[in-house]
N, C-alpha and C positions, 0 to 999 in steps of 0.2 A: 504494500500500500504506500503510495507516494503522491504528494501534490505540491504545487508551487503557486503562490498567490501573494498579492499585496495584503499585509496584515498589520494591525495595530498591536503594540505591546501593552497588555493590560496589567500584568504584574510579573515580578521577578523575585525569586528567593533562592538562597543557596541550597544546593542539592548535592550531597556527597562531598567529595574532595575536589574543590575547584570548579565544579559544575553548577548549573543553575536550572531551576524548574521555572519555565516561562509559560504564561497563559497569553494566547494570541486571540485576536478577533478578526476574521476575514469575511468577505462578502459571501462566498459560496460555502464555507465550512463552519461558519459561526465561531463559537469559542472553542479553541483547541489547546491542549496541553502538550508540552514537549520538553525534553531535556537537552540542554546545550552544554556540550563538553567544553570546559574552559570558559564558561560563560561569565564567571566572576573575575577573570584575569584582566590585567590592565589593558590588554589589547582589545578585548571584547566588551568591557564594562560600559563604555559610552554608547555602544549599539543597543544593548538590552536595557533601555531606560523606559519607564512607564510613559506612554503617550507617543513614542516614536512610531513612525510608519516605516515598515521594512518589506523587502521582497523575501518572503520566507519559503524555505523548503523543508517539508515535514516528511519523515520516513518512518515506517514501522512494518513489521511482518504482518500484523493484523490490525484492522481498523480500530479495535477497542483497546489496543495497547498504548502505553506511553511511548510516543514517538521520539525521535531525535530531530533536532532543529539546527539548521544553519540559515544565515540570512545576510543580505546586503542592505545598507541604509538607503532609504528613499527620502524621508523627511525627518529631520531631527527637531522634535518639538521641545524636549526637555532642555537642550542646550541653549535655546533662544530665550528662555524665561528664568534662567538661574537667579537673576537679581530681582525677580517679581514674585514675592511669596504668595500673594493672593492668586495669581495665575497658576502657580504650581499646585496650590490646593485645589483649584478648579479642575485641572487636568487629572490629578490623582483621584478626586471624587468621581468624575465622570467614568474613568476607567474601572474603578472599583465597583460602581453600580452595575455596569455592564457585566463585569466578571461574576458578580454575585447573583444577578437577576436572570441571566440567560442560561438555559440548559446547554451542556456541552454537545457540540456537533450539530446544533440546530441553526440553520441558515436564517439570518435576518438582514437581507440586503439593504433595505431602506434604513434600518437603524445603523448599519455599518456606515453608509454614506453620510448620514446626519452626524455621526460621531467624527468622521474624518473632517467634515466641514467645520464643526465646532472647534476641534483641536487646531486646525489650520488657522481659524480666526484668532484664537487665543495666542498662537505663536507668531503669526505674521504681523498682527496689529495689537500687541499686548497692552498698550496704554491708550486710553483708560481700559481697565479690565471689563470685558464684555459680559458682565453678570446677567444682564437682561437676556442675552442670547443663551447663556448657560441655563437659566431657569426655564426658558421656553423649551430648551432641549430636554430637561427633566420631564416636562409635561408631555413632550413627544415620545419619550421613552415609555411613560405610562400608557399612552395611546397605542404604541407599537406592541405592547404586551397585552392589549385588550382591556385596559383600565383607563380609558381616556376621560378627562374632565370635560364636562359640558358647560362651556363658558359663553354660549351663544345667546342665551336669554335668561330671564329670572324664573326660577322654579315655582315661585308663588304667583307672580302677576303676569308673567309672559313678556314683560318689558325688556327691550334690548338696550336701554340706556341706564346709566348710573349703576352699573353692576360693580359692587364693592365688597361682596362677601361670597363665600362658597360653603355649601352644606358639608360638614365633616362626615356625614353618612352617605350621601349620594354622589358627591363631587359635582353637583349642579350649582351654577351661579345664582346669587340672590341679590336683588337690588336694594338700595337704601330704603325705599318705601316698603318693600316686601319683607324686610328683616323683622320689623315689629319688635315684639318683646323677646325674640330669640337672638337678637343681634350679638349678645355676649357669648353665645354658644357657637357662633359661626366663625369661620376662618377668614381673615382679611385677604382680599384679592387685589394685589398691586396692578396698576394699569399696564405695567410693562409686560404682564403675562398675555395681554391681548393686542399689544401694539409694538410691532417690531422696530419702530422708530424711537422707542423709549428704552433707556437703560437704567433709569431709576436712581435711588439713593441707597446708602447702607440700610436705612430703615425698610425700604421696599425690598431689598435683598433678603433681609431677615424674615420679613413676612412671607416672601416668595418661597424661601427654603422651608419655613414652617408648613406652608401649604402643600408643596409637593412631597415634603418629607412625611407628612401625615399619611398620605395615600401610598407612598412607597413602602412605608412601614406596615400599613394595614393590609394592603392588597397584594404586595409582591414578596416582601421579606417575612412579614408576620405569619403568613400561611405556611411558611417553612420553619416557623419557630426560630427565626434568626433575627438579630438586630440589624439595623442599618450599618453599612461598612464603616469602619473606624475613620477612613479617609473622608467620608461624607460628614461625619461628626466634627472632624477637624475644620472643615470648611465652614460649618455652622459656627463653631467657636470663633474662628477668625473674623467672620462677618459681625458677630455679636460684639466683639471687641472694637471693631471699627465704629459700629453704631453707638456704643456706649461712650466712645471718646468724643463724639461730635459736639455735645454741649459745652465742653471745655475748650476745644480748639479745633481748627479746621484739620481734616484728615485727608491725606492724599490716598485714595483707594487703590492706587497702583503700588503702594509700598507695603 
């Protein structure tokens, strides 16, 4: 069994003596696992970095075995954002979500292309950090897994204007007028979730992460009795620190 394809590096960890266990995401083969001989060596370490796009070659005797991997670089994402901690957290979070949410070997071509576009955006134009695009990508991930949010109209009134909340049970938008006495139980809906021209503020990012995180936890990871990935929680913590610092002084969200 052998294949060659463009693939994103989702995660890397030491494996045995000097080797690495790598999780990849490709258009045709979905999430795949493989062992890279010498993957932790100085010569190869820069290639096997989370978020990098590589031309990978996977080989195994049987399809369900742990294959061996070799690769050549296509796009180095991690190396371009080493001095941008928020962007690094975004890349790590996105890759960890895909790694944890998708079954091994199941093709998701649209999700693959969306992740390639997101990581390219983060690395090519890293400042300001495209958190609006990231949050919309998390919503698209939910939709791609069959758990899309319905942000088209109000679940109570049917109105398409002034949508500012989301029901934590149904994932359906709720308008200001439709919220009524239940507004304190609803999740805030930042405008950036519906408008690609908006990137929002750290407060919007915090609310957006709480929104998508609720449904990722409930509908994707919760059903497997798993917590959200640690990388995703680190992104939440970073954004919360940015938001908390705003009353005292201006914060550069690229730092």
